[in-house]
PQR file with spaces between the fields and no chain letter, atoms N, CA, C, O and H, PARSE charges and radii, in Angstrom:
ATOM       1  N    MET     1      18.276   28.746   31.732 -0.4000 1.5000
ATOM       2  CA   MET     1      17.100   27.929   31.860 -0.0000 2.0000
ATOM       3  C    MET     1      16.295   28.063   30.566  0.5500 1.7000
ATOM       4  O    MET     1      15.878   29.156   30.183 -0.5500 1.4000
ATOM       5  N    SER     2      16.089   26.917   29.903 -0.4000 1.5000
ATOM       6  CA   SER     2      15.345   26.961   28.638 -0.0000 2.0000
ATOM       7  C    SER     2      13.896   26.551   28.876  0.5500 1.7000
ATOM       8  O    SER     2      13.608   25.569   29.560 -0.5500 1.4000
ATOM       9  H    SER     2      16.428   26.029   30.214  0.4000 1.0000
ATOM      10  N    ARG     3      13.021   27.312   28.304 -0.4000 1.5000
ATOM      11  CA   ARG     3      11.596   27.008   28.414 -0.0000 2.0000
ATOM      12  C    ARG     3      11.109   26.582   27.035  0.5500 1.7000
ATOM      13  O    ARG     3      11.418   27.221   26.030 -0.5500 1.4000
ATOM      14  H    ARG     3      13.256   28.110   27.747  0.4000 1.0000
ATOM      15  N    SER     4      10.361   25.520   27.003 -0.4000 1.5000
ATOM      16  CA   SER     4       9.812   25.093   25.713 -0.0000 2.0000
ATOM      17  C    SER     4       8.546   25.896   25.423  0.5500 1.7000
ATOM      18  O    SER     4       7.766   26.224   26.317 -0.5500 1.4000
ATOM      19  H    SER     4      10.110   25.001   27.820  0.4000 1.0000
ATOM      20  N    LEU     5       8.378   26.192   24.157 -0.4000 1.5000
ATOM      21  CA   LEU     5       7.212   26.952   23.750 -0.0000 2.0000
ATOM      22  C    LEU     5       5.999   26.026   23.695  0.5500 1.7000
ATOM      23  O    LEU     5       6.121   24.863   23.309 -0.5500 1.4000
ATOM      24  H    LEU     5       9.012   25.925   23.431  0.4000 1.0000
ATOM      25  N    PRO     6       4.844   26.532   24.074 -0.5600 1.5000
ATOM      26  CA   PRO     6       3.639   25.696   23.984  0.2800 2.0000
ATOM      27  C    PRO     6       3.282   25.451   22.516  0.5500 1.7000
ATOM      28  O    PRO     6       3.605   26.259   21.645 -0.5500 1.4000
ATOM      29  N    SER     7       2.615   24.330   22.256 -0.4000 1.5000
ATOM      30  CA   SER     7       2.182   24.013   20.891 -0.0000 2.0000
ATOM      31  C    SER     7       1.177   25.057   20.425  0.5500 1.7000
ATOM      32  O    SER     7       0.345   25.521   21.205 -0.5500 1.4000
ATOM      33  H    SER     7       2.353   23.673   22.963  0.4000 1.0000
ATOM      34  N    PRO     8       1.259   25.423   19.148 -0.5600 1.5000
ATOM      35  CA   PRO     8       0.308   26.415   18.646  0.2800 2.0000
ATOM      36  C    PRO     8      -1.101   25.829   18.585  0.5500 1.7000
ATOM      37  O    PRO     8      -1.280   24.677   18.188 -0.5500 1.4000
ATOM      38  N    ARG     9      -2.072   26.601   18.969 -0.4000 1.5000
ATOM      39  CA   ARG     9      -3.457   26.149   18.904 -0.0000 2.0000
ATOM      40  C    ARG     9      -4.072   26.478   17.558  0.5500 1.7000
ATOM      41  O    ARG     9      -4.992   25.799   17.100 -0.5500 1.4000
ATOM      42  H    ARG     9      -1.926   27.536   19.292  0.4000 1.0000
ATOM      43  N    PHE    10      -3.559   27.525   16.928 -0.4000 1.5000
ATOM      44  CA   PHE    10      -4.110   27.978   15.659 -0.0000 2.0000
ATOM      45  C    PHE    10      -3.004   28.094   14.631  0.5500 1.7000
ATOM      46  O    PHE    10      -1.835   28.281   14.969 -0.5500 1.4000
ATOM      47  H    PHE    10      -2.812   28.076   17.300  0.4000 1.0000
ATOM      48  N    ILE    11      -3.395   27.978   13.365 -0.4000 1.5000
ATOM      49  CA   ILE    11      -2.479   28.221   12.262 -0.0000 2.0000
ATOM      50  C    ILE    11      -3.230   29.088   11.262  0.5500 1.7000
ATOM      51  O    ILE    11      -4.424   28.889   11.042 -0.5500 1.4000
ATOM      52  H    ILE    11      -4.344   27.825   13.091  0.4000 1.0000
ATOM      53  N    VAL    12      -2.546   30.039   10.661 -0.4000 1.5000
ATOM      54  CA   VAL    12      -3.174   30.950    9.706 -0.0000 2.0000
ATOM      55  C    VAL    12      -2.770   30.513    8.302  0.5500 1.7000
ATOM      56  O    VAL    12      -1.587   30.482    7.963 -0.5500 1.4000
ATOM      57  H    VAL    12      -1.575   30.201   10.840  0.4000 1.0000
ATOM      58  N    ILE    13      -3.777   30.174    7.491 -0.4000 1.5000
ATOM      59  CA   ILE    13      -3.553   29.764    6.104 -0.0000 2.0000
ATOM      60  C    ILE    13      -4.429   30.642    5.227  0.5500 1.7000
ATOM      61  O    ILE    13      -5.649   30.683    5.390 -0.5500 1.4000
ATOM      62  H    ILE    13      -4.738   30.199    7.767  0.4000 1.0000
ATOM      63  N    ASP    14      -3.797   31.339    4.300 -0.4000 1.5000
ATOM      64  CA   ASP    14      -4.506   32.263    3.401 -0.0000 2.0000
ATOM      65  C    ASP    14      -5.350   33.261    4.170  0.5500 1.7000
ATOM      66  O    ASP    14      -6.458   33.598    3.752 -0.5500 1.4000
ATOM      67  H    ASP    14      -2.806   31.305    4.168  0.4000 1.0000
ATOM      68  N    GLY    15      -4.836   33.729    5.277 -0.4000 1.5000
ATOM      69  CA   GLY    15      -5.532   34.743    6.056 -0.0000 2.0000
ATOM      70  C    GLY    15      -6.672   34.203    6.914  0.5500 1.7000
ATOM      71  O    GLY    15      -7.364   34.972    7.580 -0.5500 1.4000
ATOM      72  H    GLY    15      -3.936   33.456    5.616  0.4000 1.0000
ATOM      73  N    LYS    16      -6.871   32.886    6.903 -0.4000 1.5000
ATOM      74  CA   LYS    16      -7.931   32.283    7.719 -0.0000 2.0000
ATOM      75  C    LYS    16      -7.290   31.531    8.875  0.5500 1.7000
ATOM      76  O    LYS    16      -6.248   30.891    8.727 -0.5500 1.4000
ATOM      77  H    LYS    16      -6.309   32.260    6.362  0.4000 1.0000
ATOM      78  N    ARG    17      -7.928   31.624   10.007 -0.4000 1.5000
ATOM      79  CA   ARG    17      -7.409   30.997   11.219 -0.0000 2.0000
ATOM      80  C    ARG    17      -8.040   29.610   11.382  0.5500 1.7000
ATOM      81  O    ARG    17      -9.263   29.475   11.394 -0.5500 1.4000
ATOM      82  H    ARG    17      -8.774   32.143   10.127  0.4000 1.0000
ATOM      83  N    HIS    18      -7.194   28.581   11.506 -0.4000 1.5000
ATOM      84  CA   HIS    18      -7.648   27.196   11.635 -0.0000 2.0000
ATOM      85  C    HIS    18      -7.102   26.596   12.924  0.5500 1.7000
ATOM      86  O    HIS    18      -5.981   26.901   13.333 -0.5500 1.4000
ATOM      87  H    HIS    18      -6.200   28.691   11.496  0.4000 1.0000
ATOM      88  N    LEU    19      -7.893   25.749   13.557 -0.4000 1.5000
ATOM      89  CA   LEU    19      -7.397   25.032   14.734 -0.0000 2.0000
ATOM      90  C    LEU    19      -6.389   23.982   14.283  0.5500 1.7000
ATOM      91  O    LEU    19      -6.631   23.230   13.339 -0.5500 1.4000
ATOM      92  H    LEU    19      -8.803   25.502   13.225  0.4000 1.0000
ATOM      93  N    TRP    20      -5.260   23.946   14.973 -0.4000 1.5000
ATOM      94  CA   TRP    20      -4.211   23.006   14.622 -0.0000 2.0000
ATOM      95  C    TRP    20      -4.696   21.564   14.773  0.5500 1.7000
ATOM      96  O    TRP    20      -4.340   20.712   13.960 -0.5500 1.4000
ATOM      97  H    TRP    20      -5.063   24.557   15.740  0.4000 1.0000
ATOM      98  N    ARG    21      -5.502   21.275   15.797 -0.4000 1.5000
ATOM      99  CA   ARG    21      -5.977   19.900   15.999 -0.0000 2.0000
ATOM     100  C    ARG    21      -6.901   19.468   14.875  0.5500 1.7000
ATOM     101  O    ARG    21      -6.949   18.284   14.540 -0.5500 1.4000
ATOM     102  H    ARG    21      -5.792   21.967   16.458  0.4000 1.0000
ATOM     103  N    ASP    22      -7.649   20.419   14.274 -0.4000 1.5000
ATOM     104  CA   ASP    22      -8.494   20.083   13.129 -0.0000 2.0000
ATOM     105  C    ASP    22      -7.645   19.715   11.914  0.5500 1.7000
ATOM     106  O    ASP    22      -7.975   18.790   11.172 -0.5500 1.4000
ATOM     107  H    ASP    22      -7.610   21.381   14.546  0.4000 1.0000
ATOM     108  N    ILE    23      -6.553   20.444   11.720 -0.4000 1.5000
ATOM     109  CA   ILE    23      -5.637   20.142   10.617 -0.0000 2.0000
ATOM     110  C    ILE    23      -5.040   18.752   10.806  0.5500 1.7000
ATOM     111  O    ILE    23      -4.959   17.979    9.851 -0.5500 1.4000
ATOM     112  H    ILE    23      -6.285   21.195   12.323  0.4000 1.0000
ATOM     113  N    LEU    24      -4.624   18.428   12.023 -0.4000 1.5000
ATOM     114  CA   LEU    24      -4.059   17.105   12.300 -0.0000 2.0000
ATOM     115  C    LEU    24      -5.100   16.004   12.091  0.5500 1.7000
ATOM     116  O    LEU    24      -4.775   14.938   11.570 -0.5500 1.4000
ATOM     117  H    LEU    24      -4.690   19.055   12.798  0.4000 1.0000
ATOM     118  N    GLU    25      -6.330   16.250   12.487 -0.4000 1.5000
ATOM     119  CA   GLU    25      -7.404   15.267   12.307 -0.0000 2.0000
ATOM     120  C    GLU    25      -7.676   15.024   10.823  0.5500 1.7000
ATOM     121  O    GLU    25      -7.873   13.883   10.405 -0.5500 1.4000
ATOM     122  H    GLU    25      -6.595   17.116   12.911  0.4000 1.0000
ATOM     123  N    LEU    26      -7.688   16.091   10.030 -0.4000 1.5000
ATOM     124  CA   LEU    26      -7.883   15.940    8.589 -0.0000 2.0000
ATOM     125  C    LEU    26      -6.748   15.132    7.959  0.5500 1.7000
ATOM     126  O    LEU    26      -6.983   14.300    7.082 -0.5500 1.4000
ATOM     127  H    LEU    26      -7.529   17.018   10.369  0.4000 1.0000
ATOM     128  N    ARG    27      -5.521   15.381    8.409 -0.4000 1.5000
ATOM     129  CA   ARG    27      -4.373   14.643    7.869 -0.0000 2.0000
ATOM     130  C    ARG    27      -4.443   13.169    8.241  0.5500 1.7000
ATOM     131  O    ARG    27      -4.136   12.306    7.418 -0.5500 1.4000
ATOM     132  H    ARG    27      -5.330   16.056    9.121  0.4000 1.0000
ATOM     133  N    ARG    28      -4.848   12.872    9.478 -0.4000 1.5000
ATOM     134  CA   ARG    28      -4.986   11.469    9.886 -0.0000 2.0000
ATOM     135  C    ARG    28      -6.046   10.769    9.053  0.5500 1.7000
ATOM     136  O    ARG    28      -5.848    9.622    8.653 -0.5500 1.4000
ATOM     137  H    ARG    28      -5.097   13.573   10.146  0.4000 1.0000
ATOM     138  N    ALA    29      -7.159   11.425    8.782 -0.4000 1.5000
ATOM     139  CA   ALA    29      -8.222   10.854    7.951 -0.0000 2.0000
ATOM     140  C    ALA    29      -7.725   10.632    6.527  0.5500 1.7000
ATOM     141  O    ALA    29      -8.051    9.622    5.903 -0.5500 1.4000
ATOM     142  H    ALA    29      -7.320   12.357    9.106  0.4000 1.0000
ATOM     143  N    GLN    30      -6.940   11.568    6.015 -0.4000 1.5000
ATOM     144  CA   GLN    30      -6.386   11.450    4.670 -0.0000 2.0000
ATOM     145  C    GLN    30      -5.461   10.236    4.579  0.5500 1.7000
ATOM     146  O    GLN    30      -5.536    9.468    3.620 -0.5500 1.4000
ATOM     147  H    GLN    30      -6.674   12.389    6.521  0.4000 1.0000
ATOM     148  N    LEU    31      -4.598   10.063    5.567 -0.4000 1.5000
ATOM     149  CA   LEU    31      -3.688    8.921    5.577 -0.0000 2.0000
ATOM     150  C    LEU    31      -4.445    7.607    5.720  0.5500 1.7000
ATOM     151  O    LEU    31      -4.060    6.611    5.107 -0.5500 1.4000
ATOM     152  H    LEU    31      -4.537   10.686    6.347  0.4000 1.0000
ATOM     153  N    ALA    32      -5.509    7.580    6.510 -0.4000 1.5000
ATOM     154  CA   ALA    32      -6.312    6.368    6.671 -0.0000 2.0000
ATOM     155  C    ALA    32      -6.961    5.976    5.346  0.5500 1.7000
ATOM     156  O    ALA    32      -7.002    4.795    4.999 -0.5500 1.4000
ATOM     157  H    ALA    32      -5.822    8.389    7.007  0.4000 1.0000
ATOM     158  N    ARG    33      -7.467    6.962    4.606 -0.4000 1.5000
ATOM     159  CA   ARG    33      -8.072    6.677    3.294 -0.0000 2.0000
ATOM     160  C    ARG    33      -7.033    6.120    2.333  0.5500 1.7000
ATOM     161  O    ARG    33      -7.333    5.208    1.562 -0.5500 1.4000
ATOM     162  H    ARG    33      -7.434    7.921    4.888  0.4000 1.0000
ATOM     163  N    LEU    34      -5.824    6.651    2.365 -0.4000 1.5000
ATOM     164  CA   LEU    34      -4.769    6.156    1.482 -0.0000 2.0000
ATOM     165  C    LEU    34      -4.422    4.706    1.794  0.5500 1.7000
ATOM     166  O    LEU    34      -4.155    3.919    0.886 -0.5500 1.4000
ATOM     167  H    LEU    34      -5.581    7.392    2.991  0.4000 1.0000
ATOM     168  N    ARG    35      -4.424    4.353    3.079 -0.4000 1.5000
ATOM     169  CA   ARG    35      -4.118    2.964    3.464 -0.0000 2.0000
ATOM     170  C    ARG    35      -5.215    2.015    3.010  0.5500 1.7000
ATOM     171  O    ARG    35      -4.940    0.860    2.685 -0.5500 1.4000
ATOM     172  H    ARG    35      -4.641    4.993    3.817  0.4000 1.0000
ATOM     173  N    GLU    36      -6.459    2.490    2.982 -0.4000 1.5000
ATOM     174  CA   GLU    36      -7.589    1.633    2.628 -0.0000 2.0000
ATOM     175  C    GLU    36      -7.729    1.419    1.123  0.5500 1.7000
ATOM     176  O    GLU    36      -8.242    0.388    0.688 -0.5500 1.4000
ATOM     177  H    GLU    36      -6.683    3.428    3.245  0.4000 1.0000
ATOM     178  N    GLU    37      -7.280    2.374    0.338 -0.4000 1.5000
ATOM     179  CA   GLU    37      -7.455    2.278   -1.107 -0.0000 2.0000
ATOM     180  C    GLU    37      -6.606    1.151   -1.676  0.5500 1.7000
ATOM     181  O    GLU    37      -5.439    0.983   -1.322 -0.5500 1.4000
ATOM     182  H    GLU    37      -6.864    3.212    0.692  0.4000 1.0000
ATOM     183  N    ARG    38      -7.218    0.395   -2.556 -0.4000 1.5000
ATOM     184  CA   ARG    38      -6.525   -0.678   -3.259 -0.0000 2.0000
ATOM     185  C    ARG    38      -6.663   -0.424   -4.752  0.5500 1.7000
ATOM     186  O    ARG    38      -7.743   -0.072   -5.228 -0.5500 1.4000
ATOM     187  H    ARG    38      -8.166    0.532   -2.843  0.4000 1.0000
ATOM     188  N    GLN    39      -5.594   -0.599   -5.476 -0.4000 1.5000
ATOM     189  CA   GLN    39      -5.658   -0.436   -6.919 -0.0000 2.0000
ATOM     190  C    GLN    39      -6.201   -1.728   -7.518  0.5500 1.7000
ATOM     191  O    GLN    39      -5.679   -2.803   -7.225 -0.5500 1.4000
ATOM     192  H    GLN    39      -4.717   -0.885   -5.089  0.4000 1.0000
ATOM     193  N    PRO    40      -7.240   -1.645   -8.355 -0.5600 1.5000
ATOM     194  CA   PRO    40      -7.781   -2.869   -8.961  0.2800 2.0000
ATOM     195  C    PRO    40      -6.778   -3.454   -9.960  0.5500 1.7000
ATOM     196  O    PRO    40      -5.991   -2.712  -10.548 -0.5500 1.4000
ATOM     197  N    PRO    41      -6.799   -4.755  -10.155 -0.5600 1.5000
ATOM     198  CA   PRO    41      -5.874   -5.359  -11.125  0.2800 2.0000
ATOM     199  C    PRO    41      -6.211   -4.922  -12.547  0.5500 1.7000
ATOM     200  O    PRO    41      -7.366   -4.625  -12.853 -0.5500 1.4000
ATOM     201  N    LEU    42      -5.214   -4.883  -13.401 -0.4000 1.5000
ATOM     202  CA   LEU    42      -5.409   -4.473  -14.788 -0.0000 2.0000
ATOM     203  C    LEU    42      -6.035   -5.577  -15.624  0.5500 1.7000
ATOM     204  O    LEU    42      -6.611   -5.300  -16.676 -0.5500 1.4000
ATOM     205  H    LEU    42      -4.276   -5.124  -13.152  0.4000 1.0000
ATOM     206  N    PHE    43      -5.932   -6.821  -15.176 -0.4000 1.5000
ATOM     207  CA   PHE    43      -6.482   -7.957  -15.899 -0.0000 2.0000
ATOM     208  C    PHE    43      -6.922   -8.991  -14.868  0.5500 1.7000
ATOM     209  O    PHE    43      -6.457   -8.957  -13.729 -0.5500 1.4000
ATOM     210  H    PHE    43      -5.464   -7.046  -14.321  0.4000 1.0000
ATOM     211  N    PRO    44      -7.811   -9.913  -15.247 -0.5600 1.5000
ATOM     212  CA   PRO    44      -8.275  -10.904  -14.273  0.2800 2.0000
ATOM     213  C    PRO    44      -7.127  -11.832  -13.854  0.5500 1.7000
ATOM     214  O    PRO    44      -6.347  -12.294  -14.688 -0.5500 1.4000
ATOM     215  N    LEU    45      -7.044  -12.088  -12.571 -0.4000 1.5000
ATOM     216  CA   LEU    45      -5.994  -12.966  -12.061 -0.0000 2.0000
ATOM     217  C    LEU    45      -6.440  -14.414  -12.171  0.5500 1.7000
ATOM     218  O    LEU    45      -7.535  -14.769  -11.735 -0.5500 1.4000
ATOM     219  H    LEU    45      -7.677  -11.714  -11.894  0.4000 1.0000
ATOM     220  N    ILE    46      -5.589  -15.248  -12.755 -0.4000 1.5000
ATOM     221  CA   ILE    46      -5.889  -16.661  -12.960 -0.0000 2.0000
ATOM     222  C    ILE    46      -4.965  -17.472  -12.060  0.5500 1.7000
ATOM     223  O    ILE    46      -3.755  -17.247  -12.027 -0.5500 1.4000
ATOM     224  H    ILE    46      -4.699  -14.959  -13.109  0.4000 1.0000
ATOM     225  N    GLU    47      -5.541  -18.402  -11.344 -0.4000 1.5000
ATOM     226  CA   GLU    47      -4.766  -19.253  -10.441 -0.0000 2.0000
ATOM     227  C    GLU    47      -3.876  -20.189  -11.255  0.5500 1.7000
ATOM     228  O    GLU    47      -4.341  -20.820  -12.204 -0.5500 1.4000
ATOM     229  H    GLU    47      -6.524  -18.586  -11.370  0.4000 1.0000
ATOM     230  N    ASP    48      -2.613  -20.279  -10.891 -0.4000 1.5000
ATOM     231  CA   ASP    48      -1.667  -21.156  -11.576 -0.0000 2.0000
ATOM     232  C    ASP    48      -1.870  -22.582  -11.066  0.5500 1.7000
ATOM     233  O    ASP    48      -1.642  -22.862   -9.890 -0.5500 1.4000
ATOM     234  H    ASP    48      -2.236  -19.767  -10.120  0.4000 1.0000
ATOM     235  N    ALA    49      -2.297  -23.477  -11.952 -0.4000 1.5000
ATOM     236  CA   ALA    49      -2.622  -24.852  -11.559 -0.0000 2.0000
ATOM     237  C    ALA    49      -1.434  -25.795  -11.682  0.5500 1.7000
ATOM     238  O    ALA    49      -1.549  -26.979  -11.365 -0.5500 1.4000
ATOM     239  H    ALA    49      -2.482  -23.249  -12.907  0.4000 1.0000
ATOM     240  N    ARG    50      -0.300  -25.284  -12.137 -0.4000 1.5000
ATOM     241  CA   ARG    50       0.866  -26.162  -12.285 -0.0000 2.0000
ATOM     242  C    ARG    50       1.398  -26.558  -10.920  0.5500 1.7000
ATOM     243  O    ARG    50       1.164  -25.862   -9.932 -0.5500 1.4000
ATOM     244  H    ARG    50      -0.207  -24.322  -12.394  0.4000 1.0000
ATOM     245  N    PRO    51       2.124  -27.691  -10.860 -0.5600 1.5000
ATOM     246  CA   PRO    51       2.783  -28.056   -9.600  0.2800 2.0000
ATOM     247  C    PRO    51       3.744  -26.943   -9.183  0.5500 1.7000
ATOM     248  O    PRO    51       4.264  -26.226  -10.038 -0.5500 1.4000
ATOM     249  N    LYS    52       3.980  -26.794   -7.903 -0.4000 1.5000
ATOM     250  CA   LYS    52       4.786  -25.684   -7.378 -0.0000 2.0000
ATOM     251  C    LYS    52       6.159  -25.608   -8.043  0.5500 1.7000
ATOM     252  O    LYS    52       6.629  -24.512   -8.350 -0.5500 1.4000
ATOM     253  H    LYS    52       3.557  -27.376   -7.208  0.4000 1.0000
ATOM     254  N    VAL    53       6.801  -26.734   -8.270 -0.4000 1.5000
ATOM     255  CA   VAL    53       8.131  -26.751   -8.888 -0.0000 2.0000
ATOM     256  C    VAL    53       8.078  -26.221  -10.313  0.5500 1.7000
ATOM     257  O    VAL    53       9.042  -25.602  -10.766 -0.5500 1.4000
ATOM     258  H    VAL    53       6.419  -27.624   -8.021  0.4000 1.0000
ATOM     259  N    GLN    54       7.000  -26.439  -11.023 -0.4000 1.5000
ATOM     260  CA   GLN    54       6.889  -26.041  -12.426 -0.0000 2.0000
ATOM     261  C    GLN    54       6.537  -24.572  -12.617  0.5500 1.7000
ATOM     262  O    GLN    54       6.469  -24.111  -13.756 -0.5500 1.4000
ATOM     263  H    GLN    54       6.217  -26.942  -10.656  0.4000 1.0000
ATOM     264  N    ARG    55       6.311  -23.824  -11.547 -0.4000 1.5000
ATOM     265  CA   ARG    55       5.895  -22.420  -11.653 -0.0000 2.0000
ATOM     266  C    ARG    55       7.043  -21.459  -11.943  0.5500 1.7000
ATOM     267  O    ARG    55       6.802  -20.311  -12.317 -0.5500 1.4000
ATOM     268  H    ARG    55       6.366  -24.199  -10.622  0.4000 1.0000
ATOM     269  N    THR    56       8.281  -21.905  -11.778 -0.4000 1.5000
ATOM     270  CA   THR    56       9.429  -21.039  -12.068 -0.0000 2.0000
ATOM     271  C    THR    56      10.285  -21.682  -13.157  0.5500 1.7000
ATOM     272  O    THR    56      10.263  -22.902  -13.325 -0.5500 1.4000
ATOM     273  H    THR    56       8.476  -22.838  -11.474  0.4000 1.0000
ATOM     274  N    ALA    57      11.028  -20.878  -13.885 -0.4000 1.5000
ATOM     275  CA   ALA    57      11.906  -21.397  -14.933 -0.0000 2.0000
ATOM     276  C    ALA    57      12.974  -22.304  -14.327  0.5500 1.7000
ATOM     277  O    ALA    57      13.315  -23.340  -14.899 -0.5500 1.4000
ATOM     278  H    ALA    57      11.045  -19.888  -13.748  0.4000 1.0000
ATOM     279  N    ALA    58      13.500  -21.909  -13.166 -0.4000 1.5000
ATOM     280  CA   ALA    58      14.527  -22.727  -12.518 -0.0000 2.0000
ATOM     281  C    ALA    58      13.958  -24.088  -12.120  0.5500 1.7000
ATOM     282  O    ALA    58      14.625  -25.110  -12.283 -0.5500 1.4000
ATOM     283  H    ALA    58      13.223  -21.068  -12.702  0.4000 1.0000
ATOM     284  N    GLY    59      12.753  -24.106  -11.611 -0.4000 1.5000
ATOM     285  CA   GLY    59      12.114  -25.370  -11.234 -0.0000 2.0000
ATOM     286  C    GLY    59      11.867  -26.261  -12.425  0.5500 1.7000
ATOM     287  O    GLY    59      12.063  -27.474  -12.339 -0.5500 1.4000
ATOM     288  H    GLY    59      12.211  -23.276  -11.479  0.4000 1.0000
ATOM     289  N    ARG    60      11.436  -25.683  -13.548 -0.4000 1.5000
ATOM     290  CA   ARG    60      11.204  -26.476  -14.761 -0.0000 2.0000
ATOM     291  C    ARG    60      12.506  -27.033  -15.304  0.5500 1.7000
ATOM     292  O    ARG    60      12.527  -28.131  -15.859 -0.5500 1.4000
ATOM     293  H    ARG    60      11.276  -24.698  -13.618  0.4000 1.0000
ATOM     294  N    TYR    61      13.594  -26.290  -15.152 -0.4000 1.5000
ATOM     295  CA   TYR    61      14.896  -26.758  -15.610 -0.0000 2.0000
ATOM     296  C    TYR    61      15.415  -27.886  -14.713  0.5500 1.7000
ATOM     297  O    TYR    61      15.915  -28.899  -15.203 -0.5500 1.4000
ATOM     298  H    TYR    61      13.578  -25.398  -14.701  0.4000 1.0000
ATOM     299  N    LEU    62      15.288  -27.696  -13.380 -0.4000 1.5000
ATOM     300  CA   LEU    62      15.814  -28.689  -12.443 -0.0000 2.0000
ATOM     301  C    LEU    62      14.998  -29.976  -12.420  0.5500 1.7000
ATOM     302  O    LEU    62      15.554  -31.056  -12.218 -0.5500 1.4000
ATOM     303  H    LEU    62      14.882  -26.873  -12.982  0.4000 1.0000
ATOM     304  N    GLU    63      13.696  -29.874  -12.623 -0.4000 1.5000
ATOM     305  CA   GLU    63      12.830  -31.045  -12.565 -0.0000 2.0000
ATOM     306  C    GLU    63      11.909  -31.057  -13.783  0.5500 1.7000
ATOM     307  O    GLU    63      10.718  -30.770  -13.667 -0.5500 1.4000
ATOM     308  H    GLU    63      13.245  -28.997  -12.787  0.4000 1.0000
ATOM     309  N    PRO    64      12.465  -31.390  -14.957 -0.5600 1.5000
ATOM     310  CA   PRO    64      11.621  -31.402  -16.155  0.2800 2.0000
ATOM     311  C    PRO    64      10.605  -32.548  -16.088  0.5500 1.7000
ATOM     312  O    PRO    64      10.849  -33.584  -15.470 -0.5500 1.4000
ATOM     313  N    LEU    65       9.469  -32.330  -16.738 -0.4000 1.5000
ATOM     314  CA   LEU    65       8.435  -33.367  -16.782 -0.0000 2.0000
ATOM     315  C    LEU    65       8.729  -34.322  -17.935  0.5500 1.7000
ATOM     316  O    LEU    65       9.253  -33.919  -18.974 -0.5500 1.4000
ATOM     317  H    LEU    65       9.272  -31.488  -17.240  0.4000 1.0000
ATOM     318  N    LEU    66       8.387  -35.577  -17.739 -0.4000 1.5000
ATOM     319  CA   LEU    66       8.593  -36.562  -18.781 -0.0000 2.0000
ATOM     320  C    LEU    66       7.590  -36.365  -19.924  0.5500 1.7000
ATOM     321  O    LEU    66       7.926  -36.521  -21.097 -0.5500 1.4000
ATOM     322  H    LEU    66       7.961  -35.904  -16.896  0.4000 1.0000
ATOM     323  N    PHE    67       6.352  -36.020  -19.554 -0.4000 1.5000
ATOM     324  CA   PHE    67       5.306  -35.806  -20.539 -0.0000 2.0000
ATOM     325  C    PHE    67       4.752  -34.394  -20.382  0.5500 1.7000
ATOM     326  O    PHE    67       4.832  -33.799  -19.307 -0.5500 1.4000
ATOM     327  H    PHE    67       6.079  -35.893  -18.601  0.4000 1.0000
ATOM     328  N    ASP    68       4.199  -33.875  -21.447 -0.4000 1.5000
ATOM     329  CA   ASP    68       3.578  -32.551  -21.399 -0.0000 2.0000
ATOM     330  C    ASP    68       2.266  -32.636  -20.633  0.5500 1.7000
ATOM     331  O    ASP    68       1.452  -33.510  -20.932 -0.5500 1.4000
ATOM     332  H    ASP    68       4.134  -34.358  -22.320  0.4000 1.0000
ATOM     333  N    CYS    69       2.031  -31.773  -19.665 -0.4000 1.5000
ATOM     334  CA   CYS    69       0.843  -31.806  -18.808 -0.0000 2.0000
ATOM     335  C    CYS    69      -0.407  -31.328  -19.526  0.5500 1.7000
ATOM     336  O    CYS    69      -1.514  -31.657  -19.099 -0.5500 1.4000
ATOM     337  H    CYS    69       2.692  -31.063  -19.422  0.4000 1.0000
ATOM     338  N    GLU    70      -0.270  -30.570  -20.595 -0.4000 1.5000
ATOM     339  CA   GLU    70      -1.422  -29.919  -21.217 -0.0000 2.0000
ATOM     340  C    GLU    70      -2.230  -30.865  -22.090  0.5500 1.7000
ATOM     341  O    GLU    70      -3.372  -30.542  -22.418 -0.5500 1.4000
ATOM     342  H    GLU    70       0.629  -30.303  -20.942  0.4000 1.0000
ATOM     343  N    HIS    71      -1.703  -32.008  -22.481 -0.4000 1.5000
ATOM     344  CA   HIS    71      -2.449  -32.910  -23.379 -0.0000 2.0000
ATOM     345  C    HIS    71      -3.179  -33.969  -22.643  0.5500 1.7000
ATOM     346  O    HIS    71      -3.849  -34.799  -23.258 -0.5500 1.4000
ATOM     347  H    HIS    71      -0.775  -32.271  -22.215  0.4000 1.0000
């Protein structure tokens, strides 16, 4: 007959006794902060105003424009 051991209530770190649930709560808060953090862009993002087909090299090759759009 195997008996499962109860979950530890305390953990000893550097000779100090800590509640295991407090450690888990701190870890959950740490993970939540990581999910919320966003890295700012390195440069300003500019919206591409070209037609959707012209936004890729393959699209420009398959459907070339008769005239240059920039003039």
